[in-house]
N, C-alpha and C positions, 0 to 999 in steps of 0.2 A: 504493500499500500504506500502511495506517495505521501508526503508530508501533508498533515491536516492541521492548519493553524487554528488558533481560537477565533480568528477573525480576519477578513480581507475584503478588498473592494471588488465590486462587480462592474466591470467596464466592458461595454458592448460596441458593436460596429456603429450605431448611431451616436454614441458618445464620442468615438474617435472622429467620425465625420464632423460633428459640432465643433470640436477642437480645431481640426484643419480649417474649417470654413472661417472660424474666429481669427486664425492667424494670417489670413489674407485680407482682413478688414484694415481700415486706415488706422484706427487706434487699437493698441494692444493692451495698455494699462486701463485703469478705471474710466469707463466711457459708457456708451448707450447700452452695450450688452449687461454691464453691472447694474444699470438702472432697471433693465427688463427683469433681471434676476431679483433685485430687491422688491420690485413690484410683485413679482410671482410668489416670493416668500410672504409677503403681506396677505395676499389673496389666500394662500395655502394655510397660514396659521391664523388668520382672522385679525391679526394686529394691524393697527393703522400704518405704522411705519416699520421700516426695516432698513438697516445699514449693514451692507456686507463689507467684511474686513479681511485682513491677511490670514488670520487663524483664530481659534476659539479662545486662546489666552489674550489676544488683543482685544476681543470682544468683552472679555471679563475686566480688562484694565480700563478700557473706555467707559464701560458701565459704571465701574467703581468711582471714576473721576467725576461722573454726573451725580452720583447718589450719595457719596460719602464725603465727609471732612476728616481732616487728620485728628486722631484721637477718638473717633468714633468706635463704639463697641458693637461687634457684628456677630450674631449667632451663625455658626456654620457647622458642617459635618466633617468628621474625621474620615468619612468613607468616600472619598473622591480622588480625582487626580490632584496633584499638588497645586495646579493653576487656580482652582477655586478659592482657596485661602490666600495663596500668594497675592492675587489681585487685591485682596484687602490690606495686605502688607505694603503693596506698591504705593498706595496713597496715604500711608501712615496711619491707618486705622488699625484696630486690635481685633483678630479673630478670637472668638470664644467658642471652643468646641463642645457640641452637645451629643450625647449618645444617640445611637441609632434605634429605630424600631425593628421588629422582626423581619420586615421585608427589605431592610437595608437602607431605607430612607431615613433622614433625620427625624427624630421623634419630636412632633410638633407640640405634643402635651408637655414634653420637658422645656420646650422653647417658651411656652406660655408661663411655666413657672419660673424660668429665669428671668422673664420680663417683669414678672410681679415682684420678683426679689430684687431686681435692679432696673429701675425706671430710666437709666441713662443709656440703656441699650437702644441703638438706632436702627438696626436692620437685621434681617434674616436672609442668609444666602443659602437657599435650599436647592438640592440636586434631586433630579428625577432619576434615581440610580437604576441602572440597567435598562431604562426605558419605561419605568413604572411611575406614573405621575404621583406627585404629592397630594394629599387630601385637599381638594380645592375648596371645600366648605370651611375647612379649618383655617386655611390660608386667608380666605376672605374674613373670617371671624377676627383672626389676629390682626389684620391690617386695619379693619374698621374700629375695633375695640380699643387698640393700643397705639394707633397712628404710626405703625411700624413701617419702615420701607423694606420692601421685599423684592429680592432678585430671584428668578427661577433660572437655574442652570439646566438647560434643555439640551446639553450636548449629547445625551443618550436617547432622547425622547421624541425627536421630530417624527410627526405622524401619530403619535399616541394621542388618545382622547378619553376623558372621564366625563361621562354625561355629555353636556354640550360644550365642555371646555376642551380646546385643542392645545397641545403643547405649543408654547411660543405666543399664544394669543394675549397674554398679559391681562386677562380679565381680572385676576385677583393678585396682580403684582404690578410693580413699577416698570420693570422691564425684564426680558428674558435673553439668554444668550444661546447661540447655536454653534455646533462645530462640524466641519466637513472634513475632518481628517479622514484618511482612506478606510480605516476600520469602522467608521460611523455608518449609520443607515444609508447615507448618500454621501458623495464626495465631490470636492472641487480640487483634489490633489492635496492641498492645504487650504484653509479658509474657515471663515466663521461669520457670524452675523449677530447683531443686537436688534431685537424687536421691542416695540414700546407703542402705547397709545398717547404718549405725551409729546406734543409738538415741541416743547421746550427741550426735553431730553434729546429728541431726535436731531434738533437743529445743532445742539452743543456737540453731540457725537459726530455729526458730519464734519464739523469744524476740527475737532480733536483728531479725527481719522487723517486729515490732511494738513498737518503742521500748525493747526490753529488758524489757518488761513480763511479769509472770506472774500468774495467778490460782489457780495449782495450790497446794494446800494444802502438799504435801510440799516445794515449791520456795521458798515464802515464808520469809523469815529472821526476821521480827519475829513470833514466835508470839503475843505478848500482844496484837497488834492483830488477830488473826485471829478471836478469839472475844469475845463479850460477857461481862458479869459472871455470866451464867447458863450460861456454856460453849456458847452457840449460835454457829455458824459465821456470821460477817459475810460474806454472800454477795456484797456490793458490794466487798470488799476486794481491792486489787491492789498489787503492789510492782514497782518499777523496780530490778532487780538488776544490770543492766549497761547500758551506753551503747548503745542500739540506734538503729533507723532506721524510718521509715515507708515500707516497701517492699511494702506489701500490694497485692494484686490485687483487683479487683472481681469480684462475681458475674456481672456482665454479661459481662465478658471471659471469665470461666470457662465460661459457657453457650456462648459461641462456641467456646471451646476444646473442650469436650466434643463438640460437633457436627463440628468439624474433625478430632478425633482418630478419630472413627468412620469417617472417609474417608481417612485418612492412607495406608493400604496402597494404595488405589486411586489416590491422588495420586502416590505413589512408583512404582507400576507404570507410569504414563504417562510419568514422568520417565526410567525406564529405556528405555522405547521410543524416546523422543526421542534419548537417548544412543546407542543402537544405530544409529539413522539417521545421526546425526553420525559415528560410528565408520566406517560403511560408506562414507560420502562422502569421508571423509579417508585411507581406506586406500590405501597405495601412493603418496601425493602426497609429492613430495620436500620441499617447502618448509613444510608445515604438517602437524601430528599432534595427536592427543589427548594430554592429559597422562598418561592411562592408559586402558585398554581397559575397557569395560563388562563385568562378570562377574556381574552380578546381586546383588552384595553392597552396592555403594554406594547411598546415598539420593539422590545426585545433586542436591544443593541447587544445585551449580554444574556446568556442563560447561566445563571449562577447555581450551583448545587452545594450542599453542605454535608459533611461526612464527620461522624464521630470516630476519630481515628483510634480511640481506645478499644473499639470494637472490630478493628481490622487487623490484618497481618503486616501492616507496614506503617511507618510515620508519613506525614505529609510530604516531607522531602523526598523519601524513597518513592512515594507514589508518583510525584512529578517526574522523577528520573525514569521510572519504569514505563510510564506513559510516553515519555519522549522517545525511549528506545523502541516503542511501537509506532513511532512517527506521528504522534498526537501531541499538538502544542497546547497545553493548558495555560492558564494565567490567573493571577491573583489580583482581584479588583475589590479592595486596594489594601495596601500597607497603611495603617492608621498615620494620617498626616502628622498628628500631634506627636508621634513617637519618632519622627525623622530627626536626624542629628542637628539639623539647622533649627527646628522648631524647640528642640530641647535646649539649645543655647539661649533661646528667648524665654526659657522658663516653662515651657509646656511639657507634656508628657505624663503627669500625674493626675489628670482629670479622671474622675470617676465614670468610666465607660464600659461597664461589664458586658453589655451586648455587643459592642464593637470588639472587644477583646475575644470574646467567644467566636464572633463572626470570623476574624482573621485567623483564629486557630483551625476553623473548619471549612471555610468557604474557598471556592475556586470557580473559574469560568470554563464551561465546555464549548467546543467549536460551535459557532453560530454565525452563519452568513448565508445570503441567498443560494449560492452556487454549491453549498454542501449538498452532495447527492444522498439519496436513501441508502445506497450501499456504503458510503463513508459513515453516515450517521450510525448504521447497524454495526459497523466495525468499531466505532467509538464506544458504543454502549456495550458490546461484548468485551472489548478490552478493559473497560472500566470495571466490570464485574470480576474479570479474571485477575486483574491486579489487586483489587480490594479483597478478594476472597483467598488469595494466595494460591 
């Protein structure tokens, strides 16, 4: 059996054709195709505005610059990629790590307790872990009751829906971020986006994406430079009104994004079929179980299983090694952020997070991507039981 990774992109002939066509256009960097992609993201998610950027971390950084001030205290999860909490640090704010619920998402009840105990808390950065949306009713309640700023990290969840709420719609948050890294549910190679329903946030993120520059008449501050001596508009004029970044995305990437977005629902449907097969295989097994059962709502960026290794013939490390020897690539999502050496230097690491600690000891991600064949999945499942049962 050839190597089976935990995740990979699905690039097809129409995607390649879209890229080739974009490369023959007049503009290669952020141009009309980027605008089309942003408009398509707005339609797909239901958010009023979308800003496409160079990667998901850039999206988090720009969102944080608009939402947070230096010194703000922000509740977030230890169960995410480093970028989620790093973005809080980038702007001089302080992450406060909250334990997870059984499904791997941040525990919003614990968030409420933390807010009640510390009214200086400014925001919640919640991750839709593995593609499974946070409780939207609870998010709405927290936002309205405590006037708390909420960012939804939707890097895993584009296409997921809970009731009438779609991932990235920002119905119950100030903004959401998306990631289009190759292993995500759709890709632009590298890339990301911020979605929001706030015109103010949108306009600021647009400026920050492009060096803090503006060409808009109403936003320029030195009106004397806007016009010549005959009161004609100087169309070449621009101003840098704040310190920004070069987080632009190319039209080439956005051409791929448009092609991929048109197939996202098909990709996610296949992911849910794979999840159902895993669920059925693990049903009733004492030593291994899904992190949560497939219910049609999750976008299933990841399929996470948990094993009580005290009931098996191997340790977690041995398990990974033996599965790798069978050409199966598992992954751990994630090592607790607050336990990382850099965060320990900042004083983190001793938070009371028993569910996260158990999660890290037991959980791993199985192969999950649209082109995973039925035969490959059968091989993964058979190998899984063979290794665990010794």
